[in-house]
C-alpha positions in Angstrom: 0.0 0.0 0.0 3.0 2.3 0.5 3.6 2.4 -3.3 0.4 4.3 -3.8 1.6 7.3 -1.9 5.1 7.6 -3.3 3.9 10.2 -5.9 2.6 12.3 -3.0 5.8 12.0 -1.0 7.9 12.8 -4.1 5.7 15.9 -4.7 6.0 17.1 -1.1 9.8 16.5 -1.1 10.2 18.4 -4.4 7.9 21.2 -3.2 9.9 21.7 0.0 13.2 21.4 -1.9 12.1 24.2 -4.3 10.8 26.3 -1.4 14.1 26.0 0.5 16.0 26.9 -2.7 13.9 30.0 -3.1 14.4 31.0 0.5 18.2 30.5 0.2 18.2 32.5 -3.0 16.3 35.3 -1.4 18.6 35.4 1.7 21.7 35.4 -0.6 20.1 38.3 -2.6 19.4 40.3 0.6 22.9 39.7 2.0 24.4 40.7 -1.4 22.4 43.9 -1.5 23.4 44.8 2.1 27.0 44.0 1.3 26.9 46.2 -1.8 25.2 49.0 0.1 27.8 49.0 2.8 30.5 48.8 0.2 29.0 51.8 -1.6 29.0 53.8 1.6 32.5 52.7 2.6 33.8 53.5 -0.8 32.3 57.0 -0.7 33.9 57.7 2.7 37.3 56.5 1.5 36.9 58.6 -1.7 36.3 61.7 0.4 39.2 60.9 2.7 41.5 60.3 -0.3 40.5 63.6 -1.8 41.2 65.4 1.4 44.5 63.7 1.9 45.6 64.3 -1.7 44.9 68.0 -1.2 47.6 68.1 1.4 50.7 68.4 -0.7 53.6 67.3 1.5 55.4 65.9 -1.5 56.4 69.3 -3.0 57.3 70.5 0.5 59.7 67.6 0.9 61.1 68.1 -2.6 61.6 71.8 -1.9 63.5 71.0 1.3 65.6 68.4 -0.6 66.4 71.1 -3.1 67.9 73.1 -0.4 70.4 70.2 0.1 72.2 71.1 -3.0 75.5 70.8 -1.2 75.1 67.0 -0.8 77.1 64.7 -3.1 75.1 63.3 -6.1 75.5 59.8 -4.8 73.9 60.8 -1.5 71.0 62.4 -3.3 70.5 59.3 -5.5 70.5 57.1 -2.3 68.0 59.3 -0.6 65.6 59.2 -3.6 66.2 55.5 -4.2 65.4 54.6 -0.6 62.1 56.6 -0.9 62.8 58.9 2.0 60.7 61.7 0.5 57.7 59.3 0.1 58.3 58.1 3.6 58.3 61.6 5.0 55.2 62.3 3.0 53.5 59.2 4.6 54.5 60.3 8.0 53.2 63.8 7.4 49.8 62.3 6.3 49.8 60.1 9.3 50.4 63.1 11.6 47.7 65.1 9.8 45.2 62.3 10.1 46.0 61.7 13.7 45.7 65.4 14.6 42.5 65.6 12.6 41.0 62.6 14.4 41.9 64.2 17.7 39.6 67.1 16.9 36.6 64.6 17.1 35.4 64.4 20.7 36.0 61.0 22.4 32.4 60.3 23.0 31.8 59.9 19.3 34.8 57.7 18.6 34.9 55.4 21.6 32.3 52.9 22.4 
């Protein structure tokens, strides 16, 4: 007598299988939309920060100071530029500027 209800069991199993696939698809879609929304916001914040940081032009300041060192031997100047010291000083300048800028934000907004 069990063979008479096998079509019903197959139908129910397929129905629940399809229903679970639809729910899984919807959950993946919602998570993808949330992820893309958060990525869009994060990318916007980083774009604004990048624009602000690029407007601070420490590179020319470092280059102008290195131009004052005209008395150095050419090998020393080559070594300074090959080691990337101007870029390193630029990064340190950006780091100090960002740190000092973040210190302007009250602690109650930045610490949980």
